[in-house]
C-alpha positions in Angstrom: 0.0 0.0 0.0 1.3 3.4 -0.9 2.9 5.9 1.6 0.3 8.4 0.9 -2.5 6.2 2.2 -0.5 5.6 5.4 -0.2 9.2 6.0 -2.7 11.2 3.8 -2.7 15.1 3.6 -6.2 15.3 4.5 -5.7 14.0 8.1 -5.1 17.3 9.6 -7.7 19.2 7.9 -10.3 16.4 9.0 -8.9 16.3 12.5 -8.0 12.6 12.3 -5.9 10.7 14.9 -4.9 8.0 12.3 -5.1 7.2 8.6 -8.6 5.9 8.0 -8.0 3.7 5.2 -4.5 2.4 6.0 -3.9 -1.4 7.0 -4.0 -2.1 10.7 -2.8 -5.2 12.5 -4.7 -4.1 15.7 -8.2 -5.1 14.8 -9.3 -1.4 15.0 -11.1 -1.2 11.9 -13.2 -4.5 12.2 -16.5 -3.5 10.6 -19.2 -5.7 12.3 -21.2 -6.3 9.2 -23.8 -9.2 9.7 -21.9 -11.7 7.4 -18.6 -10.9 9.2 -20.3 -11.6 12.7 -21.8 -14.8 11.4 -18.4 -16.0 10.2 -16.9 -15.4 13.6 -19.8 -17.0 15.3 -19.2 -20.0 13.1 -15.6 -20.1 13.9 -16.1 -20.1 17.6 -18.7 -23.0 17.1 -16.3 -25.2 15.0 -13.3 -24.6 17.5 -15.4 -25.1 20.7 -17.6 -28.0 19.6 -16.2 -30.1 16.8 -12.9 -31.8 15.8 -12.7 -30.0 12.5 -9.7 -28.0 11.3 -11.0 -24.4 10.2 -9.7 -23.1 7.0 -10.6 -19.3 6.1 -9.6 -18.5 2.5 -10.3 -15.4 0.7 -8.6 -13.1 -2.1 -6.1 -10.5 -1.6 -7.4 -7.5 0.2 -10.6 -9.4 1.3 -9.9 -8.6 4.9 -8.7 -11.9 6.2 -6.2 -10.3 8.6 -8.9 -7.9 10.0 -11.3 -10.8 10.7 -8.6 -12.9 12.1 -7.8 -9.9 14.7 -11.3 -9.6 15.6 -11.7 -13.3 16.1 -8.6 -13.2 18.3 -10.2 -10.2 20.3 -13.5 -12.1 20.7 -12.0 -15.3 21.7 -13.4 -17.4 24.4 -11.6 -17.1 27.8 -11.2 -20.9 28.0 -8.9 -21.0 24.9 -5.2 -21.0 25.1 -4.1 -19.4 22.0 -0.9 -19.7 20.0 -0.7 -17.5 16.9 1.8 -16.6 14.5 1.9 -15.1 10.7 3.7 -17.7 8.2 6.3 -16.8 5.6 7.8 -18.7 2.8 11.2 -18.8 4.6 9.9 -20.1 8.0 11.4 -23.5 9.0 9.9 -26.4 10.9 11.9 -25.9 14.0 10.7 -22.2 14.1 7.3 -23.4 14.0 7.7 -25.7 16.8 9.6 -22.8 18.8 6.8 -20.6 18.5 4.1 -23.2 19.7 6.5 -24.2 22.6 7.0 -20.5 23.4 3.4 -19.4 23.3 2.1 -22.7 25.3 4.7 -21.9 28.1 6.4 -25.2 27.7 9.6 -25.8 29.5 11.9 -28.0 27.7 14.1 -30.6 29.6 15.2 -32.6 26.5 16.8 -31.4 23.5 16.0 -34.5 21.5 13.1 -33.8 19.0 11.2 -36.9 19.9 11.2 -36.0 23.5 10.1 -32.4 22.8 7.2 -33.6 20.7 6.3 -35.9 23.8 6.5 -33.0 26.3 4.3 -30.8 24.0 1.7 -33.6 23.8 1.7 -33.9 27.6 1.4 -30.1 27.9 -1.8 -30.2 25.6 -3.3 -33.0 27.8 -2.8 -31.0 30.9 -4.5 -28.0 29.2 -7.4 -30.2 28.3 -7.7 -31.7 31.9 -8.2 -28.1 33.1 -11.0 -27.3 30.7 -8.7 -25.4 28.6 -8.8 -25.4 24.7 -5.4 -25.1 22.9 -5.8 -23.3 19.7 -3.1 -22.8 17.0 -4.0 -19.8 14.5 -1.8 -19.3 11.5 -2.3 -16.0 9.5 -1.0 -16.1 5.8 -1.0 -20.0 5.8 -0.8 -20.0 2.0 2.9 -19.3 2.5 3.5 -22.5 4.4 5.2 -25.2 2.5 3.5 -28.5 2.0 6.2 -30.0 4.3 5.4 -27.5 7.0 1.7 -28.1 6.6 2.1 -31.8 7.1 4.0 -31.2 10.3 1.6 -28.9 11.7 -1.2 -31.3 10.9 0.7 -34.1 12.7 0.3 -32.1 15.9 -3.6 -32.3 15.3 -3.3 -36.0 15.5 -2.4 -35.8 19.4 -5.0 -37.9 21.5 -5.2 -38.4 25.3 -5.4 -42.2 25.5 -6.6 -42.0 29.3 -9.5 -39.6 28.9 -10.1 -40.5 25.4 -10.0 -36.9 24.3 -9.2 -36.7 20.5 -7.9 -33.8 18.7 -6.2 -32.1 21.6 -4.9 -29.1 19.5 -7.3 -27.1 17.5 -6.2 -25.5 14.4 -7.4 -22.4 12.4 -5.8 -21.4 9.0 -6.1 -17.9 7.3 -4.9 -17.7 3.7 -5.5 -16.8 0.1 -7.1 -19.2 -2.3 -3.9 -21.0 -3.0 -4.0 -22.5 0.5 -6.6 -24.8 -0.8 -4.3 -26.3 -3.4 -1.7 -26.7 -0.8 -3.8 -28.7 1.3 -5.0 -31.1 -1.4 -1.2 -32.0 -2.1 -0.6 -35.7 -2.1 1.6 -35.5 0.8 -1.2 -34.5 2.9 -3.0 -37.4 4.6 -6.4 -38.1 3.2 -8.0 -38.2 6.8 -6.8 -34.7 7.4 -8.1 -33.4 4.3 -11.6 -34.7 5.2 -11.5 -33.0 8.5 -11.2 -29.6 7.0 -14.1 -27.2 7.4 -13.7 -24.6 4.7 -15.0 -21.1 5.1 -14.8 -18.4 2.2 -14.2 -14.8 3.3 -17.4 -12.7 2.8 -17.6 -9.5 1.0 -19.1 -6.1 2.0 -22.6 -5.9 0.2 -23.5 -2.7 -1.6 -26.0 -1.5 1.2 -23.1 -1.5 3.7 -20.3 0.1 1.4 -21.3 3.7 2.8 -21.6 2.7 6.5 -18.2 1.0 6.2 -16.5 4.2 4.9 -17.9 6.4 7.6 -17.3 3.8 10.3 -13.5 3.9 9.6 -13.5 7.7 9.4 -15.3 7.7 12.9 -12.8 5.0 14.3 -10.0 7.4 13.2 -11.4 10.1 15.2 -13.3 12.2 12.6 -16.9 13.1 11.3 -17.3 14.0 7.5 -19.8 15.4 5.6 -22.1 12.7 4.1 -22.2 14.6 0.8 -18.5 13.6 0.2 -19.4 10.2 -0.6 -22.5 10.6 -2.9 -24.5 7.7 -4.4 -22.5 7.8 -7.5 -19.2 7.6 -5.5 -20.5 4.5 -3.6 -21.7 2.8 -6.6 -18.3 3.3 -8.3 -16.5 2.1 -5.5 -18.5 -1.1 -5.3 -18.0 -1.8 -8.9 -14.3 -1.2 -8.5 -14.1 -3.4 -5.4 -16.7 -6.1 -5.6 -17.2 -5.6 -1.9 -13.5 -6.3 -0.9 -12.5 -4.1 1.9 -8.9 -3.5 0.9 -10.1 -2.2 -2.5 -12.9 -0.2 -0.8 -10.2 1.6 1.1 -8.0 2.6 -1.9 -11.1 3.8 -3.7 -12.3 5.6 -0.6 -9.0 7.3 -0.2 -8.8 8.4 -3.9 -12.2 10.3 -3.2 -10.8 12.2 -0.4 -7.8 13.0 -2.4 -10.0 14.5 -5.2 -11.3 16.8 -2.2 -8.0 17.6 -1.1 -7.9 21.2 -2.7 -11.4 21.8 -1.3 -10.0 21.0 2.1 -7.0 23.0 2.0 -8.5 26.1 0.4 -11.2 26.3 3.0 -9.6 25.0 6.2 -5.8 25.5 5.7 -5.8 27.7 8.7 -8.2 29.4 11.1 -7.2 33.0 10.2 -8.0 32.3 6.3 -11.4 30.9 7.4 -12.3 33.9 9.5 -10.9 36.2 6.7 -13.1 34.6 4.3 -16.3 35.2 6.4 -15.4 38.6 6.9 -15.2 39.3 3.1 -18.4 37.6 2.6 -20.1 39.5 5.4 -18.9 42.8 3.8 -20.0 41.9 0.3 -23.6 41.0 1.4 -23.8 44.2 3.5 -22.9 46.3 0.5 -25.5 44.3 -1.7 -28.1 45.1 0.8 -27.3 48.8 1.1 -27.6 49.1 -2.7 -30.9 47.3 -2.6 -32.5 49.8 -0.1 -31.3 52.7 -2.0 -32.6 51.6 -5.5 -35.9 50.2 -4.3 -36.6 52.9 -1.6 -39.9 54.3 -3.2 -41.4 50.8 -3.7 -40.5 49.7 -0.1 -42.4 53.0 1.2 -45.3 52.3 -1.0 -45.6 48.8 0.3 -45.3 49.9 4.0 -48.1 52.5 3.4 -50.4 49.9 1.6 -50.0 47.4 4.3 -51.2 49.6 7.0 -54.6 50.6 5.2 -55.5 46.9 5.0 -57.2 45.8 8.1 -56.7 42.2 9.1 -59.6 39.7 9.4 -59.7 36.9 11.8 -61.6 33.7 11.1 -62.8 32.3 14.3 -64.0 29.1 12.6 -61.1 26.7 13.4 -60.6 23.5 11.1 -59.1 20.6 12.6 -56.7 18.7 10.5 -56.9 15.0 11.1 -54.1 12.6 10.2 -54.2 9.0 9.6 -52.2 7.2 12.4 -50.9 3.9 11.5 -49.7 2.1 14.7 -47.6 -0.9 14.2 -48.9 -4.4 15.4 -47.4 -5.3 18.5 -45.0 -8.2 18.9 -47.5 -11.0 19.5 -46.9 -14.7 20.2 -48.1 -17.2 17.7 -50.1 -20.0 19.1 -52.1 -23.0 17.6 -55.8 -22.3 18.0 -59.0 -24.5 17.5 -62.7 -23.5 16.9 -61.8 -19.8 16.3 -59.5 -17.2 14.6 -57.2 -15.1 16.2 -58.2 -11.2 15.8 -56.2 -8.2 16.7 -57.5 -4.9 18.4 -56.7 -2.2 15.9 -57.2 1.3 16.5 -58.3 3.4 13.5 -58.6 7.1 12.6 -60.0 7.8 9.2 -58.9 11.3 7.8 -61.7 13.7 7.4 -61.7 16.3 4.7 -61.2 19.8 5.7 -64.4 21.8 5.3 -64.4 25.8 5.6 -66.6 27.3 8.3 -67.4 24.1 9.9 -68.4 24.6 13.6 -66.6 22.8 16.3 -69.8 21.0 17.5 -70.7 19.8 14.1 -66.9 18.6 13.4 -67.0 16.7 16.6 -70.3 15.0 15.6 -68.7 14.2 12.1 -65.7 12.8 13.6 -67.7 10.6 15.9 -69.7 9.3 12.8 -66.7 8.6 10.7 -64.4 6.9 13.4 -64.4 3.1 13.1 -65.0 1.3 16.4 -62.2 -1.0 17.4 -62.8 -4.6 16.9 -63.1 -6.5 20.2 -60.3 -9.0 20.6 -61.6 -12.6 20.8 -59.5 -14.8 23.2 -58.7 -18.1 21.2 -58.8 -21.4 23.0 -55.2 -22.6 23.5 -54.3 -26.3 23.1 -51.2 -28.2 23.7 -48.8 -28.7 20.9 -47.7 -32.1 19.7 -46.1 -33.2 16.5 -48.0 -35.8 14.6 -46.4 -34.9 11.2 -43.0 -34.0 10.1 -43.6 -30.3 10.4 -43.7 -28.3 13.6 -46.8 -26.5 14.6 -46.2 -22.7 15.2 -45.2 -21.7 18.7 -44.4 -18.6 20.6 -41.2 -17.0 19.8 -39.0 -17.5 22.9 -36.3 -20.0 23.6 -38.2 -21.3 26.7 -41.3 -22.0 24.5 -39.1 -23.7 21.9 -37.5 -26.0 24.7 -40.8 -26.9 26.4 -42.1 -27.8 22.9 -39.0 -29.9 22.1 -39.2 -31.6 25.4 -42.9 -33.0 24.4 -41.6 -34.6 21.2 -40.8 -38.1 21.0 -36.9 -39.2 21.3 -37.0 -41.1 18.0 -37.9 -38.0 15.8 -34.8 -36.4 13.9 -33.9 -32.7 13.3 -31.2 -30.8 11.4 -28.7 -28.8 13.5 -27.5 -25.6 11.7 -25.4 -23.3 13.8 -24.8 -22.0 17.5 -24.6 -18.5 18.5 -24.0 -16.6 21.8 -26.8 -14.1 21.3 -30.5 -15.2 21.0 -30.8 -12.0 18.7 -28.5 -13.7 16.2 -30.8 -16.7 15.7 -33.4 -14.4 14.0 -30.8 -12.4 12.3 -29.5 -15.4 10.7 -32.9 -16.6 9.9 -33.7 -13.5 8.1 -30.5 -13.2 6.2 -30.5 -16.7 5.0 -34.6 -16.9 4.4 -35.2 -19.7 6.7 -39.0 -20.7 7.0 -40.2 -19.6 10.6 -42.2 -22.8 10.6 -39.0 -24.6 10.4 -37.2 -22.7 13.1 -36.4 -24.1 16.4 -33.7 -23.5 18.9 -32.8 -24.3 22.4 -30.3 -22.6 25.2 -27.4 -24.2 26.9 -24.3 -23.0 28.6 -20.7 -23.2 27.1 -17.8 -22.7 29.6 -20.4 -20.4 31.5 -21.6 -18.4 28.6 -25.1 -18.5 26.9 -25.3 -20.7 23.8 -28.1 -21.0 21.5 -28.2 -24.0 19.2 -30.3 -23.6 16.0 -32.4 -26.3 14.6 -34.1 -26.7 11.3 -37.6 -28.9 11.1 -38.7 -31.9 12.9 -38.9 -35.3 10.8 -40.3 -38.8 11.9 -37.2 -40.7 10.5 -33.5 -40.3 9.8 -34.0 -40.6 6.1 -36.6 -37.9 5.8 -34.2 -35.6 7.5 -31.2 -36.6 5.5 -33.4 -35.9 2.4 -34.4 -32.4 3.8 -30.7 -31.6 4.3 -29.8 -32.3 0.7 -32.5 -29.8 -0.3 -31.2 -26.8 1.8 -29.7 -23.8 0.0 -26.0 -24.0 -1.1 -25.3 -21.2 1.7 -26.9 -23.3 4.3 -24.9 -26.4 3.3 -21.8 -24.4 3.7 -22.4 -24.3 7.5 -22.3 -28.2 7.5 -25.4 -29.0 9.2 -25.9 -32.4 10.7 -28.5 -34.8 11.5 -29.3 -35.4 15.2 -32.3 -37.3 17.0 -34.4 -35.5 19.3 -33.4 -37.8 22.1 -29.9 -36.2 22.4 -31.4 -32.6 22.2 -33.7 -33.2 25.0 -30.9 -34.8 26.9 -28.6 -31.5 26.4 -31.4 -29.3 27.4 -32.2 -31.3 30.6 -28.6 -31.3 31.4 -28.0 -27.7 31.2 -31.3 -26.0 32.2 
């Protein structure tokens, strides 16, 4: 990236504390766009509750390092993290030294086999204290195939006594060439099968404007929204296709085109004050000339206005507006024998009429106001599953769990994702257009932190559940959903609540 974008000339004029579009290794500029938040949630899920190797790939300037820094900052307290950035010159012994140092391992033997054995024992001791050792490598595409092979050998560590498999969790961040390296013949087939692939998301067009302003705000400045108009935003997206690095370059160019405007207007406080004084003087002279030229007309206007006596119309006309009240959030329940009706307050707009008295007007309002519909309380019945489809239930995790606990253990469901915040469930469902009738979730605790597992549908047998999983969208299948029986779901609910 050019030196100009690292120290741009507009920083002083805009009162910025740092360059808004420069690279940052501190994660300051992580923009919490929904797809990025989902990506971090999915990484947390994969590391905490699966034995998969997480691999995040993306093109150059796609924001991999920024996402990784945000992932590190949001990591769970029980993780013990070893992190380093790879290079093509990195030697196997240097990788081992990094891991030993960051896991605080004291080496008693210089022999390589003994060192590996001591590292395995260290990982076992961490696992026994409910800590999860996690190895995170940035720029992993720069690793040689031999180095990748050695790292994956650490993934094979197990604790024979406690039967804990995959003592070390691994997360790779790299460009698309990493996929080729991991597919090399020298990489064991079982390791390749254990990989969970994730592709870096891009910033959608509707968030480009928010992204630019977010970076400027983080840099300590506030900018006039007119600097980035719709044409600028459209052009920036066409050039970048949503890749953050290219968005930064294009946004920087726009500010550079405004450079002369900034420097000419705000180069110094004295120049700005002088400019205001000149403008004030010019406006004063123009006003004085106007008074002298149009003096006669002004006098005639004043005299004529004094002869006109004002009249007051005592008949006030009340203007009525349509008030649309949003429907309150309601609980959806199964009803029998009647339909659910909502009480809606309606005010109809009455045309304004001249010289309408207050009493007549009130009568007219009364006649034209629609009386609210009385609310009919429906009969509520218990929910039971007799088919593969879930009945509609109230939208809270407690109701979801209560309903799940009533279902047969032999039924099946699809587990999609898990998140820390309940609101993320509905955000995920909205973003991926998941049918509300198929949505289920339940609440547990992971390391003392709230955890919400999202399910999709309920099916009477495993075969039907597997068929439904194949019919999911490509995006949803990318989260690698899995079939589980309701017996295991109910056991997990009862254990954690």
